[in-house]
TORMAR-354065 format. One line per field, with one value per residue (C-alpha): residue number from 1; x, y, z. Coordinates in Angstrom, 1 decimal, m for minus. Example, Ala and Ser with C-alpha at 12.3 -4.5 7.8 and 13.67 -1.06 7.14 Angstrom:
BEGIN
lodo = 1,2
x = 12.3,13.7
y = m4.5,m1.1
z = 7.8,7.1
% end
This chain:
BEGIN
lodo = 1,2,3,4,5,6,7,8,9,10,11,12,13,14,15,16,17,18,19,20,21,22,23,24,25,26,27,28,29,30,31,32,33,34,35,36,37,38,39,40,41,42,43,44,45,46,47,48,49,50,51,52,53,54,55,56,57,58,59,60,61,62,63,64,65,66,67,68,69,70,71,72,73,74,75,76,77,78,79,80,81,82,83,84,85,86,87,88,89,90,91,92,93,94,95,96,97,98,99,100,101,102,103,104,105,106,107,108,109,110,111,112,113,114,115,116,117,118,119,120,121,122,123,124,125,126,127,128,129,130,131,132,133,134,135,136,137,138,139,140,141,142,143,144,145,146,147,148,149,150,151,152,153,154,155,156,157,158,159,160,161,162,163,164,165,166,167,168,169,170,171,172,173,174,175,176,177,178,179,180,181,182,183,184,185,186,187,188,189,190,191,192,193,194,195,196,197,198,199,200,201,202,203,204,205,206,207,208,209,210,211,212,213,214,215,216,217,218
x = 80.7,82.7,79.8,77.3,79.5,79.8,76.0,75.4,77.8,76.1,72.7,74.0,75.5,72.3,70.3,72.6,72.3,68.5,68.5,70.9,68.7,65.7,67.7,69.1,65.6,64.4,67.1,66.7,63.3,64.7,62.2,60.9,61.1,64.1,61.8,60.3,62.9,60.4,60.3,64.1,64.4,62.4,64.3,67.8,66.8,66.7,70.4,71.2,69.4,71.2,74.6,73.9,72.9,76.2,78.2,76.5,75.1,77.7,80.6,81.5,82.7,84.0,80.6,78.9,81.3,80.5,76.7,77.2,79.3,76.7,73.9,75.9,76.2,72.4,71.3,70.6,72.9,72.2,68.6,69.3,71.5,71.5,74.2,73.7,74.7,78.0,78.7,77.8,80.0,82.9,82.5,82.5,85.9,87.1,86.0,88.0,91.0,91.1,91.4,92.5,89.2,87.1,88.7,88.1,84.4,84.2,86.0,83.6,80.6,81.8,82.4,79.0,76.8,78.7,76.1,76.8,76.5,79.2,81.7,80.9,81.4,84.6,86.0,85.0,86.9,90.1,89.9,89.6,92.7,94.6,95.0,94.7,96.0,93.4,90.7,91.9,91.7,88.2,87.1,88.4,86.4,83.4,83.5,84.1,80.9,79.0,80.6,77.4,77.6,78.5,78.4,81.1,83.3,83.0,83.8,86.8,88.0,87.4,89.5,92.4,91.9,91.9,95.3,96.7,96.8,95.4,96.6,95.0,91.8,91.8,92.4,89.5,87.2,88.3,87.7,84.3,83.0,84.2,81.7,79.0,76.2,76.0,73.2,73.7,76.1,75.2,76.5,79.7,80.5,79.7,82.1,84.8,84.4,84.4,87.6,89.4,88.1,89.4,92.7,92.9,92.7,90.3,91.3,90.6,87.2,86.3,87.3,85.1,82.2,82.7,82.9,79.7,77.8,79.0,77.7,74.3,73.7,73.8
y = 98.0,95.2,94.8,94.5,91.9,89.9,90.1,88.9,86.1,85.1,85.2,83.0,80.5,80.4,79.8,76.9,75.4,75.5,73.9,71.2,70.5,70.0,67.6,65.7,65.2,64.1,61.5,60.2,58.8,55.5,53.4,50.7,47.9,46.8,45.0,48.0,49.6,52.3,53.7,53.6,55.3,58.3,58.2,58.4,61.4,63.3,62.4,63.5,66.9,67.3,66.6,68.9,71.6,71.4,71.3,74.0,76.3,76.1,75.1,72.4,69.3,67.6,67.7,66.6,63.6,62.7,62.8,60.3,58.0,58.0,57.3,54.3,52.9,53.1,51.4,47.7,46.5,42.8,43.5,46.1,49.1,52.2,52.8,56.5,56.8,55.0,57.1,60.4,59.4,58.7,61.8,64.1,62.7,63.4,67.0,67.1,65.7,62.6,60.0,57.3,57.6,57.7,54.5,52.9,53.8,52.3,49.2,48.7,49.3,46.7,44.2,44.7,45.0,45.1,47.0,47.9,51.6,51.5,49.8,52.3,55.3,53.9,53.2,56.7,58.2,56.3,57.0,60.7,60.4,58.5,55.5,52.8,49.9,50.7,50.7,47.3,45.9,47.3,45.9,42.5,42.5,43.8,41.0,38.4,39.6,39.9,37.7,37.7,41.5,42.1,45.8,45.7,43.3,45.7,48.8,47.1,46.1,49.6,51.0,48.9,49.7,53.5,52.9,51.2,47.8,45.7,42.4,43.1,44.2,40.9,38.8,40.5,39.8,36.2,35.7,37.4,35.2,32.1,32.8,30.2,32.7,36.2,38.7,40.2,37.9,39.5,42.9,41.4,39.4,42.4,44.6,41.9,41.6,45.4,45.6,43.1,45.0,48.3,46.6,45.6,41.9,40.6,37.0,37.2,38.8,36.0,33.4,35.1,35.1,31.4,30.7,32.7,30.9,27.6,28.5,29.8,26.8,24.4
z = 22.6,24.3,26.7,23.8,22.1,25.4,25.9,22.3,22.8,26.1,24.4,21.5,24.0,26.0,22.8,21.8,25.2,24.9,21.5,22.7,25.7,23.4,21.2,24.2,25.6,22.1,21.5,25.1,23.9,22.5,20.6,23.0,20.5,18.4,16.0,14.2,11.9,10.7,14.3,14.5,11.1,12.3,15.6,14.0,12.0,15.3,15.8,12.2,12.7,16.0,14.5,11.5,13.9,15.7,12.5,10.5,13.1,15.9,13.6,16.2,14.2,17.3,19.0,15.7,15.6,19.2,18.4,15.5,17.6,20.4,17.9,16.6,20.1,20.5,17.3,17.8,15.0,15.5,14.3,11.7,11.0,8.9,6.2,6.3,10.0,9.4,6.3,8.0,11.0,8.7,6.6,9.6,10.5,6.9,7.3,10.5,8.4,10.7,8.0,10.4,12.4,9.2,7.9,11.3,11.1,7.6,8.7,11.6,9.3,6.9,9.7,11.2,8.2,4.9,3.0,m0.6,m0.1,2.6,0.4,m2.4,m0.2,1.2,m2.2,m3.3,m0.4,m1.1,m4.8,m4.1,m2.0,m4.8,m2.5,m5.2,m3.1,m0.5,m3.2,m4.4,m0.8,m0.4,m3.7,m2.8,0.5,m1.3,m3.8,m1.2,0.4,m2.9,m5.5,m7.6,m8.1,m11.8,m11.5,m8.8,m10.8,m13.8,m11.8,m10.3,m13.8,m15.1,m12.3,m13.4,m17.0,m16.2,m14.5,m17.7,m15.8,m18.7,m17.2,m13.9,m15.6,m17.6,m14.5,m12.7,m15.6,m15.8,m12.1,m12.4,m15.3,m13.4,m10.5,m10.1,m9.7,m11.2,m11.1,m14.6,m16.5,m19.9,m18.7,m17.4,m20.5,m22.7,m20.6,m20.9,m24.7,m25.1,m23.1,m25.4,m28.5,m27.0,m26.4,m30.0,m29.0,m31.6,m31.1,m27.4,m28.1,m30.5,m28.0,m25.4,m27.8,m28.3,m24.6,m24.0,m26.8,m25.3,m21.9,m23.1,m25.3,m22.3
% end
């Protein structure tokens, strides 16, 4: 029976090596142009399938992580990048319980492309870990990059409200409505007014209505 198990193990190992060889040959075919993102989009899915194969079939998180890192080295980030690759690379580190490495990937991603989805996923990770100060720091960077984003201002304020930090929440709303350009100002003002009503601050809510009317009448 031991010989049978050894033979089965050897066959499985050989099969894995064969699959790896196919993937390695596929990902070696790098798109010739860095101008066509559609070609690269199809190409990076080869890397994703390769990493998923290693993680789910071979239970090899370390190898899956190496695959994502290699892919990130190949992508021409100055021309374009892919949020999903950064996120997948970070999350495989999380599954390895290597939070320092995951945070480093998210930090690099923000520095190199700063896409909205990356900020959102990074905040979600830190929130799931109860790291509120880290969430605040990420929100601050997020809003420095996209100060027009009313949805993000609102979510940041709602986080503080959920923590019972009414003054922080109010300060965030005040900073938000003072921005020179906003994508959905009506949503932001409504959220701010609703917050004051929920707080039982009727006078504050009325003053906000007056400020809003003054702005919209100009």
